[in-house]
C-alpha positions in Angstrom: -112.9 -61.6 97.6 -115.8 -60.2 99.6 -117.7 -57.0 98.7 -119.9 -54.8 100.6 -123.5 -56.0 100.2 -125.5 -54.7 97.7 -122.4 -52.3 97.0 -121.9 -51.3 92.9 -118.8 -53.4 93.3 -121.4 -56.8 94.4 -123.7 -56.0 92.4 -121.6 -55.6 89.2 -120.1 -59.1 89.9 -123.3 -60.6 90.7 -125.5 -59.3 87.1 -122.8 -58.0 84.9 -121.2 -60.2 82.2 -118.1 -57.9 81.2 -116.4 -57.5 77.9 -112.9 -58.6 77.3 -112.8 -59.6 80.7 -111.7 -62.8 82.8 -115.0 -63.6 83.8 -113.5 -65.8 86.6 -110.4 -63.3 87.6 -113.6 -60.6 87.7 -115.6 -62.9 90.1 -113.0 -62.5 92.8 -111.5 -58.9 92.0 -114.4 -56.8 91.1 -114.5 -54.1 89.1 -113.3 -50.3 89.0 -115.8 -48.1 89.4 -115.1 -44.5 87.3 -117.8 -42.2 88.3 -116.9 -38.9 86.7 -114.1 -37.4 83.9 -112.4 -34.0 83.2 -110.4 -33.0 80.8 -107.8 -36.1 80.0 -108.8 -37.3 83.7 -111.1 -39.7 85.1 -112.1 -39.6 88.7 -113.2 -43.6 90.4 -116.0 -43.8 93.0 -113.4 -43.3 95.7 -112.5 -40.2 94.2 -108.7 -41.4 93.0 -107.7 -39.4 89.8 -106.5 -41.0 86.8 -105.1 -39.8 83.5 -106.8 -41.8 80.4 -104.1 -42.1 78.8 -106.3 -44.4 76.3 -109.1 -41.9 76.0 -110.9 -44.9 77.1 -110.4 -46.7 74.4 -108.6 -45.5 71.9 -111.7 -42.8 71.4 -112.6 -39.9 73.7 -110.6 -37.6 71.5 -111.9 -34.2 73.3 -111.7 -35.5 77.1 -114.6 -36.2 79.1 -116.3 -33.6 79.9 -117.0 -31.2 76.5 -120.3 -29.0 77.1 -120.9 -28.4 73.5 -121.2 -32.2 72.9 -123.6 -32.3 75.6 -125.9 -29.4 74.6 -125.6 -30.8 71.1 -126.7 -34.1 72.4 -129.9 -31.8 73.9 -130.5 -30.1 71.6 -131.5 -32.3 68.8 -132.9 -34.9 72.0 -135.7 -32.4 72.4 -136.0 -31.6 68.6 -135.8 -34.8 67.2 -134.6 -37.7 69.6 -135.2 -40.5 66.9 -135.8 -41.2 63.5 -134.9 -43.7 60.7 -133.4 -43.8 57.5 -135.0 -46.5 55.3 -137.2 -46.2 52.4 -136.1 -43.0 51.3 -136.6 -41.3 55.1 -134.0 -38.8 56.1 -133.1 -36.0 58.5 -131.1 -32.7 58.3 -128.5 -34.2 61.3 -128.0 -37.6 58.6 -127.3 -35.5 55.4 -125.0 -32.4 57.2 -123.1 -35.5 58.5 -122.9 -37.5 55.5 -121.9 -34.0 53.2 -119.6 -33.2 56.0 -117.7 -36.9 55.8 -117.4 -36.3 52.2 -115.5 -33.3 51.9 -113.0 -34.2 55.0 -112.8 -37.4 53.3 -108.5 -38.2 52.0 -109.6 -39.0 48.4 -113.0 -38.6 46.6 -115.8 -40.5 47.9 -119.1 -40.7 46.8 -121.5 -41.6 49.0 -121.4 -42.5 53.4 -123.4 -45.5 54.7 -123.6 -44.8 58.7 -123.5 -47.5 61.4 -123.1 -47.4 65.4 -119.9 -49.3 65.9 -116.5 -49.9 64.6 -117.4 -53.5 64.3 -120.8 -52.7 62.4 -119.2 -50.6 59.7 -116.4 -53.2 59.2 -119.5 -55.7 59.0 -121.0 -53.8 56.8 -118.0 -53.4 54.5 -117.7 -57.2 54.3 -121.4 -57.3 52.7 -121.1 -54.3 50.6 -117.6 -55.9 48.9 -119.9 -59.0 47.9 -122.8 -56.8 47.1 -120.7 -54.8 44.7 -118.7 -58.2 43.1 -122.0 -59.9 42.9 -123.5 -56.8 41.0 -120.0 -56.9 38.3 -120.7 -60.6 38.1 -117.8 -61.4 39.9 -119.5 -64.1 42.2 -116.0 -65.9 42.7 -114.4 -62.8 44.1 -115.6 -62.5 47.9 -112.3 -63.4 49.7 -110.9 -60.7 52.2 -107.3 -60.5 53.5 -106.3 -58.7 56.6 -103.5 -58.7 58.6 -101.8 -60.8 61.6 -102.7 -58.8 64.8 -105.2 -57.0 62.8 -108.2 -55.4 64.5 -111.4 -54.4 63.0 -113.8 -55.4 65.6 -116.0 -58.4 66.9 -119.2 -59.5 64.7 -118.9 -62.7 63.4 -117.5 -61.6 60.0 -115.3 -58.4 61.5 -114.0 -60.8 63.9 -112.9 -62.9 61.0 -111.0 -60.2 59.7 -109.7 -59.3 62.9 -106.1 -61.5 63.4 -105.3 -61.1 67.3 -104.7 -64.2 69.3 -107.6 -63.9 71.5 -110.7 -63.3 69.0 -110.9 -66.7 67.0 -110.6 -69.5 70.2 -113.9 -70.9 71.4 -116.0 -68.9 68.7 -115.0 -71.7 65.9 -113.6 -68.2 63.8 -112.6 -67.4 61.6 -115.1 -68.0 58.6 -113.9 -69.7 55.9 -112.7 -67.3 53.0 -111.0 -64.6 55.5 -106.8 -64.8 55.3 -104.5 -63.0 57.4 -100.8 -62.5 55.7 -98.0 -61.1 57.4 -97.4 -58.6 60.1 -95.3 -55.7 59.1 -93.4 -55.4 62.6 -90.2 -54.2 61.7 -88.7 -54.6 65.4 -89.8 -58.3 65.9 -90.1 -59.7 62.1 -87.4 -58.1 60.6 -84.7 -60.3 59.1 -80.7 -59.4 60.3 -79.5 -56.9 57.8 -83.1 -56.1 56.6 -83.8 -53.1 55.8 -87.4 -51.4 56.8 -87.9 -51.0 52.5 -86.8 -54.3 51.7 -88.7 -55.4 55.1 -91.9 -54.5 53.3 -91.0 -55.8 50.0 -90.8 -58.4 51.8 -94.0 -57.8 53.1 -95.9 -57.3 50.1 -94.3 -60.4 48.5 -96.1 -62.1 51.2 -99.1 -60.7 50.1 -98.9 -61.4 46.4 -97.6 -64.9 47.1 -101.5 -65.3 49.4 -103.6 -63.8 46.6 -102.0 -66.1 43.9 -102.1 -69.4 46.3 -106.0 -68.2 46.8 -106.2 -67.3 43.2 -106.6 -63.5 42.1 -110.1 -64.1 41.0 -111.3 -65.6 44.7 -109.9 -62.3 46.3 -111.9 -59.0 46.7 -110.5 -56.9 49.2 -107.3 -56.2 51.5 -108.1 -54.1 54.9 -105.7 -52.5 56.7 -105.3 -50.0 60.0 -102.9 -47.2 59.2 -101.2 -47.8 62.2 -102.4 -51.1 64.1 -104.0 -50.3 67.3 -105.1 -52.9 69.4 -102.8 -55.6 67.9 -100.1 -53.6 69.9 -99.2 -50.1 68.1 -98.0 -51.2 65.3 -95.9 -48.1 63.2 -95.8 -49.5 58.5 -92.0 -49.7 57.9 -90.9 -47.0 55.2 -92.9 -47.6 52.1 -95.1 -50.5 52.8 -98.5 -49.5 51.8 -97.0 -48.0 48.3 -95.6 -51.5 48.1 -98.8 -53.1 49.1 -101.2 -50.8 47.5 -98.9 -51.7 44.0 -100.3 -55.7 44.4 -103.7 -54.8 45.1 -103.6 -52.6 42.0 -101.7 -55.5 39.9 -104.6 -58.1 40.8 -108.2 -55.5 41.0 -108.3 -55.7 44.7 -110.0 -53.2 46.6 -108.3 -51.4 49.4 -110.1 -50.5 52.9 -108.9 -48.7 55.5 -110.0 -49.1 58.5 -109.6 -45.5 60.4 -111.6 -46.4 63.2 -108.7 -45.7 65.4 -106.3 -43.5 63.4 -109.3 -41.3 61.9 -110.1 -37.7 63.0 -106.2 -36.5 64.3 -105.1 -39.1 66.0 -101.8 -39.7 63.7 -101.0 -36.3 63.2 -102.8 -35.7 60.3 -106.7 -35.9 59.9 -106.8 -39.3 58.4 -104.2 -42.4 59.3 -104.1 -43.0 55.4 -102.7 -39.5 54.5 -100.3 -40.1 57.4 -99.0 -43.7 55.7 -99.6 -43.0 52.3 -103.0 -45.1 51.7 -105.5 -44.4 48.5 -108.5 -46.1 49.9 -111.5 -47.5 48.0 -113.7 -47.6 51.6 -113.0 -46.3 54.7 -114.4 -47.0 57.7 -114.4 -44.7 60.8 -115.9 -44.6 64.5 -114.8 -43.7 67.9 -113.3 -40.4 67.5 -116.2 -39.3 64.4 -118.2 -38.2 67.9 -115.5 -38.3 70.1 -117.6 -41.9 71.7 -120.2 -39.6 73.3 -122.5 -41.4 71.2 -122.0 -44.3 69.3 -121.9 -44.0 65.6 -119.8 -45.0 62.5 -119.5 -44.4 58.7 -118.3 -46.4 55.7 -117.3 -43.7 53.0 -116.7 -45.5 49.6 -115.6 -44.2 46.3 -118.1 -43.9 42.9 -116.3 -46.8 41.4 -117.9 -49.0 44.7 -121.0 -47.3 45.0 -122.5 -47.4 40.9 -122.4 -50.8 40.7 -124.2 -51.1 44.4 -126.8 -48.9 43.6 -127.4 -50.4 40.1 -127.8 -53.9 42.0 -130.4 -52.5 44.3 -132.3 -51.1 41.3 -132.4 -55.0 39.9 -132.9 -56.4 42.8 -135.3 -53.7 44.3 -133.5 -52.6 47.2 -130.7 -52.3 49.1 -131.4 -55.0 51.8 -129.0 -54.5 54.7 -129.5 -51.6 57.4 -129.7 -51.0 60.7 -132.6 -49.1 63.2 -129.9 -46.7 64.4 -127.9 -45.7 61.1 -127.2 -42.3 61.2 -129.2 -41.7 64.4 -130.2 -38.3 64.3 -128.5 -37.7 68.3 -125.6 -39.4 67.3 -125.5 -37.8 64.4 -126.0 -34.0 66.1 -123.0 -34.5 68.3 -120.7 -36.2 65.4 -121.4 -33.2 63.5 -120.3 -30.8 66.6 -117.7 -33.1 67.1 -116.2 -32.0 63.7 -117.2 -28.4 63.9 -114.5 -28.8 67.5 -112.2 -30.0 65.5 -111.5 -27.4 62.8 -112.7 -24.4 65.1 -109.5 -25.5 68.0 -107.2 -26.9 65.0 -107.2 -30.4 66.8 -105.0 -31.5 64.0 -102.3 -28.5 64.8 -102.5 -28.5 68.4 -101.8 -32.9 68.1 -99.1 -31.9 65.5 -97.9 -29.0 68.2 -97.9 -31.5 70.9 -96.7 -35.1 69.4 -92.8 -34.1 69.5 -92.8 -34.2 73.1 -95.5 -36.9 73.4 -92.5 -39.2 71.2 -89.3 -37.9 72.4 -91.0 -38.8 76.5 -92.3 -42.2 75.0 -88.7 -42.9 73.4 -86.5 -42.0 76.7 -88.3 -44.6 78.1 -86.8 -46.7 75.8 -83.9 -46.3 78.0 -85.2 -48.2 80.6 -84.2 -52.1 80.9 -87.4 -53.2 80.6 -87.9 -51.8 77.3 -87.5 -53.4 73.9 -88.9 -51.0 71.9 -91.0 -47.4 71.9 -92.5 -46.6 68.5 -95.6 -44.5 67.9 -97.3 -41.2 65.2 -99.0 -38.5 66.3 -100.6 -38.9 69.6 -100.2 -43.0 69.6 -97.9 -44.5 71.2 -96.4 -47.6 72.2 -94.0 -49.6 74.5 -92.7 -53.2 74.3 -91.7 -54.7 77.6 -88.9 -57.5 77.1 -86.4 -59.9 79.5 -83.3 -59.6 77.3 -83.1 -55.4 75.5 -80.3 -56.8 73.2 -81.8 -60.3 71.9 -85.4 -58.8 72.0 -86.3 -62.0 73.8 -89.7 -61.5 75.7 -90.7 -62.7 79.2 -92.4 -65.8 79.8 -96.4 -65.0 79.8 -96.5 -66.6 83.1 -94.5 -64.1 84.3 -97.2 -61.4 83.7 -94.9 -58.5 82.7 -97.3 -56.2 80.9 -99.9 -56.9 83.3 -97.7 -55.8 86.5 -96.4 -52.7 84.7 -100.4 -52.1 84.0 -101.8 -52.3 87.3 -98.5 -50.6 89.0 -99.2 -47.6 86.4 -103.0 -47.4 88.1 -101.1 -47.3 91.3 -99.6 -44.5 90.4 -102.9 -42.9 88.8 -102.1 -43.3 85.3 -105.1 -45.8 82.8 -103.1 -47.6 79.8 -103.9 -50.6 77.8 -101.2 -54.0 78.2 -101.8 -55.8 75.1 -99.6 -58.7 76.2 -96.2 -57.0 77.3 -97.1 -54.1 75.1 -98.2 -50.8 76.6 -100.3 -48.7 74.6 -100.8 -45.1 75.5 -103.6 -42.6 72.9 -104.3 -39.7 75.5 -107.0 -37.6 74.6 -105.8 -35.4 71.7 -106.6 -32.0 73.6 -104.0 -33.2 76.2 -101.2 -30.7 76.9 -97.1 -30.8 77.4 -97.2 -30.8 80.8 -99.7 -33.3 81.1 -97.7 -35.6 78.9 -94.9 -34.9 80.8 -97.1 -36.1 83.9 -98.3 -39.0 81.9 -94.9 -40.3 81.2 -93.5 -39.4 84.7 -96.1 -42.1 86.2 -95.3 -44.8 83.3 -91.8 -44.7 84.4 -92.5 -45.4 87.8 -94.3 -48.2 87.4 -91.9 -49.5 85.3 -89.5 -49.5 87.7 -92.4 -51.2 90.1 -92.7 -53.7 87.4 -89.1 -54.4 87.4 -88.9 -54.9 91.3 -91.7 -57.3 91.1 -90.0 -59.2 88.3 -87.0 -59.5 90.2 -88.8 -60.4 93.4 -90.7 -63.2 91.5 -87.6 -64.7 89.6 -85.4 -64.5 93.0 -88.4 -66.2 94.9 
């Protein structure tokens, strides 16, 4: 494909290596250039409007033009545009944000450590857990267990936690000491005649067997998203986390809740942990912490985790970990304003009010000939495209069924996420019922278009 000389598309292709993009295909097709946003809509450089049904990357919770966040950033930039938090230094936005997060935590927490992304937060979790176990003299207790299709980031260590198919090949990952237990997707992996509760028991047994095979004295922590996001919006089966946490307690394994996607109202509670019954020892969060207007993330830990870390820092002279931008004052100020907006506008209450319509419209798509399963909680949902509804047989990956639906949605003015043949939806939390209807009307048309394209390809 040729691009106009010196156009934004031509310059993009010439200079920009994009994340999560087929680089060679990008050279041919170029980018969709998004120029501005308003509410739940974004607009490309030709002026076409799209409902942003993924809130960007699961993250722009307050939409794309929240003026209060712009003002909060500007005010802080004018007062103190940057300062660090090393060597006993502090600033008020960081202090206030740490205090607020501790007040909002789903279980009693003691301290907050700030980073700039979900990947950094989970990388920090790994290091702090290793530090914690070294402080307790448990030098072999270092392994992490996550889940197949779990998503926890892309740094070398956090990508080792991640269990999605594209994140390991080519990178020599995962590192040693990172294990992946069964994916709790009942639709795909439940056995004939097996209830959700029995499936959850089998998942917990799988985890226990892995801990025993690795040696309980070597397993430090289990990390899980309350609802798996980038792995396909996998809602845990009934009793799953209750049974998982019983196994962890039995073998003294820490429970880490990855709330990077699920936190701050997405699932219908302030924390996804509250929705699914997780009582974390450590919690990581990011994305909607600032509505993603500026990059910031956090790791919260209980006092039982903090105290050995604090003592080790005294013994060693310093906690040898931190980032230039930990608790960046402008990012912290925007996060504080975001949390104020959530409270003042009762965003969680709004999610609870509109989620029934969201889920009703989502599940109605289950009647479409292409859709095998619909699943979701709060304002987080997905539909799974299949070749045969009765047998759940997927399409041959070469058919690109999910990609066809994704492209057709864009043609109808809707941006979704295709995860293989799963189409995900996590719109801004401010979405209203009429916009929910518009979103799913567009998706229905996109599915019709994808079905027609698939039939045409099969007939050729």
